[in-house]
C-alpha atoms as one frame of an Amber mdcrd trajectory, in Angstrom:
protein
   0.344  -0.188  -0.068   1.626   3.408  -1.093   2.135   5.959   2.167  -0.224
   8.656   2.242  -0.473  11.964   0.034   1.322  14.844   2.290   1.439  18.839
   1.204   3.355  21.208   3.594   1.243  24.619   4.275   3.138  27.456   6.284
   0.441  29.253   8.844  -0.069  32.975   7.676  -0.468  35.579  10.521  -3.665
  36.666   8.258  -4.849  33.517   8.937  -4.934  33.719  12.914  -8.182  34.971
  14.887  -7.920  37.376  17.880  -6.347  34.916  20.218  -3.637  34.182  17.909
  -4.776  30.843  16.952  -5.497  29.387  13.534  -9.074  30.077  12.656 -11.088
  27.382  12.767 -12.221  27.620   8.604  -8.643  28.137   7.808  -8.277  24.323
   8.492 -10.779  23.237   6.069  -9.067  25.397   3.784  -6.097  23.484   4.070
  -7.643  20.388   3.792  -9.537  21.698   0.020  -5.933  22.327  -0.919  -4.600
  19.460  -0.265  -7.516  17.559  -2.248  -6.789  19.712  -5.207  -2.970  18.913
  -4.694  -3.431  15.065  -4.444  -5.830  15.166  -7.541  -3.368  16.856  -8.925
  -0.177  14.640  -8.059  -2.455  11.298  -9.555  -2.646  13.460 -12.653  -5.952
  14.796 -12.420  -5.615  18.779 -12.889  -8.394  20.317 -11.673  -9.611  21.595
 -15.505  -9.329  17.954 -16.245 -11.648  17.294 -13.641 -13.719  19.800 -14.629
 -13.755  19.595 -18.659 -15.664  15.648 -17.753 -18.046  17.602 -16.638 -17.713
  16.653 -12.564 -16.169  18.528  -9.284 -15.419  16.972  -6.268 -18.561  17.683
  -3.362 -18.307  17.946   0.354 -21.353  15.951   1.827 -20.384  15.628   5.394
 -17.231  16.934   7.534 -15.771  16.463  11.182 -13.014  18.262  12.374 -11.519
  17.223  15.992  -8.962  19.899  17.113  -5.975  18.284  19.115  -3.415  21.210
  19.186  -3.672  25.118  18.260  -1.777  26.211  15.292  -0.010  29.620  15.284
   1.658  31.617  12.722   4.732  30.606  11.356   3.941  26.745  12.253   4.678
  24.746   8.931   2.055  21.805   8.912   1.987  18.712   6.997  -2.064  17.598
   5.575  -2.072  13.997   4.719  -4.934  13.009   2.957  -5.750   8.837   2.878
  -8.781   7.902   0.880 -11.437   5.019   1.662 -13.061   3.603  -1.238 -16.409
   1.486  -1.495 -18.796   0.494  -3.723 -21.572   3.306  -3.614 -21.073   6.966
  -4.865 -19.482   8.444  -2.025 -15.841   7.749  -0.342 -14.168   8.782   3.087
 -11.425  11.436   3.383  -9.455  10.852   6.526  -6.892  13.916   6.665  -4.354
  14.710   9.374  -3.193  18.394   9.950   0.014  17.656  11.474   2.700  20.406
  12.696   6.063  19.783  10.971   7.571  17.642  14.220   4.724  15.467  13.906
   2.560  16.488  16.477  -1.458  16.091  15.450  -3.373  19.339  15.702  -6.500
  18.317  13.731  -8.118  15.033  12.569 -10.609  15.792   9.211 -12.898  12.914
   8.296 -15.142  13.729   5.188 -17.686  12.119   3.393 -17.047  13.102  -0.425
 -19.082  12.498  -4.118 -17.839  13.444  -7.325 -20.866  15.771  -8.611 -22.331
  15.503 -11.914 -22.379  19.200 -12.943 -25.300  19.073 -15.754 -27.465  16.220
 -13.724 -26.457  17.684 -10.085 -26.241  13.818  -8.804 -23.612  12.141  -7.757
 -21.180  10.005  -9.663 -22.011   6.095  -9.320 -18.545   4.831  -8.800 -16.307
   7.903  -7.883 -13.643   5.727  -7.567 -13.538   4.079 -10.802 -14.302   7.088
 -12.260 -11.019   8.692 -10.790  -8.904   5.644 -11.871  -9.916   6.442 -15.112
  -8.760   9.766 -15.391  -5.724   9.087 -13.562  -2.199   8.734 -14.814  -1.406
   7.184 -11.030  -4.116   6.086  -9.416  -2.209   4.636  -6.357  -1.589   8.090
  -4.900  -5.529   8.324  -4.372  -5.278   4.597  -2.919  -7.071   3.048  -6.111
């Protein structure tokens, strides 16, 4: 099984709340950025995905905050996919400080939305596998 995909991000001062912590909404932005980066690493840049008339759709998301992040911290967003047989898949993401300390666990249920029909693609893993140059990056 391949290593989970990871992308490094620097916490910027303007992303902090009034207490000097990373604003809660920014954690989700980091996860969204990591999702698009893992798709790119698999050979599916955003324009290729959207040209096929589909895009990722977050259906559910749970964040568990473990440690605070502050300006100047460098974090790794680690992505692990869990594929099943339905119209959705799970994406588990960990936001870890550069020293490995877990700052946040994020679990999402995601589907691929057919942008014309406004319905979920029946087999998102199969769809991405066909588009991908390296499906192992996606755990496929």
